[in-house]
C-alpha positions as CSV (number, residue, x, y, z in Angstrom):
1,X,-171.0,-83.1,53.1
2,X,-168.8,-85.6,55.3
3,X,-166.8,-82.8,56.3
4,X,-167.1,-79.5,58.2
5,X,-167.1,-77.2,55.6
6,X,-164.2,-74.9,57.6
7,X,-161.4,-78.3,57.1
8,X,-161.7,-77.1,54.3
9,X,-159.0,-74.5,53.9
10,X,-157.1,-76.0,56.6
11,X,-156.9,-79.3,54.1
12,X,-156.8,-77.4,50.7
13,X,-153.3,-75.7,52.2
14,X,-151.1,-79.5,53.8
15,X,-152.1,-80.2,50.4
16,X,-150.2,-77.3,48.5
17,X,-147.4,-77.8,50.9
18,X,-146.7,-81.0,50.0
19,X,-147.3,-80.6,46.6
20,X,-144.5,-78.1,46.9
21,X,-142.3,-79.2,49.6
22,X,-142.2,-82.5,47.0
23,X,-141.5,-80.5,44.2
24,X,-143.8,-82.3,43.0
25,X,-145.6,-79.5,41.5
26,X,-144.0,-76.5,40.7
27,X,-147.0,-73.5,41.5
28,X,-147.4,-70.6,37.8
29,X,-149.8,-68.9,40.0
30,X,-149.7,-66.7,43.4
31,X,-150.1,-68.9,46.1
32,X,-153.7,-67.4,47.7
33,X,-155.0,-67.9,43.6
34,X,-154.1,-72.2,43.6
35,X,-155.3,-72.5,47.4
36,X,-158.1,-70.5,46.3
37,X,-159.3,-72.6,42.9
38,X,-157.6,-76.0,45.2
39,X,-159.9,-74.6,48.1
40,X,-162.8,-74.4,44.7
41,X,-161.9,-78.4,43.7
42,X,-162.4,-79.6,46.3
43,X,-165.8,-78.0,47.6
44,X,-167.1,-78.9,44.1
45,X,-165.7,-83.1,44.8
46,X,-167.3,-82.4,48.6
47,X,-170.8,-81.5,47.7
48,X,-170.7,-83.8,44.7
49,X,-172.9,-86.8,47.5
50,X,-174.8,-83.6,48.3
51,X,-176.4,-82.7,45.4
52,X,-177.2,-86.2,43.9
53,X,-179.1,-86.6,47.2
54,X,-181.1,-83.6,46.6
55,X,-181.7,-84.3,43.0
56,X,-182.8,-87.6,44.3
57,X,-184.9,-86.5,46.3
58,X,-186.4,-84.3,43.7
59,X,-187.0,-87.1,41.2
60,X,-188.9,-89.1,44.0
61,X,-191.0,-86.0,45.3
62,X,-192.6,-85.9,41.1
63,X,-193.4,-90.2,42.0
64,X,-194.8,-88.9,44.9
65,X,-197.9,-90.4,44.1
66,X,-197.2,-94.1,42.9
67,X,-194.9,-94.0,45.8
68,X,-197.8,-93.9,48.8
69,X,-200.5,-95.9,46.3
70,X,-197.6,-99.0,45.4
71,X,-196.7,-98.4,49.4
72,X,-193.1,-98.3,48.6
73,X,-190.4,-98.4,50.7
74,X,-189.4,-94.9,50.6
75,X,-185.4,-95.3,51.8
76,X,-185.2,-98.2,49.5
77,X,-186.0,-96.3,46.5
78,X,-183.6,-93.4,47.2
79,X,-181.2,-96.1,47.3
80,X,-181.9,-98.3,44.8
81,X,-181.7,-94.6,42.5
82,X,-178.8,-93.3,44.3
83,X,-177.1,-96.1,42.9
84,X,-178.2,-95.8,39.0
85,X,-177.4,-92.8,39.1
86,X,-173.7,-93.1,40.9
87,X,-174.3,-95.8,38.3
88,X,-174.8,-94.4,35.9
89,X,-172.8,-91.2,35.4
90,X,-169.4,-92.8,36.7
91,X,-169.6,-91.5,39.9
92,X,-167.0,-90.9,43.2
93,X,-168.4,-91.2,46.5
């Protein structure tokens, strides 16, 4: 995650405040519930890359013998695998 988790509540609160002050949304639930849902959505989006990186590591671990045998560059394989998964899944990082 590129930003500290402690910033998520602050960002979520600012988003909600800006949207309500500009009358772009009219919340149908309490501010606390809206804030909690917004924080959860932000965390989900912000951790996509972390989860993807872990998945790539697992994939490469499962092929570690071939990687070592072929004297392949782990970093290059990591980036290529990650780019392929991003493209296949239409992810935005």
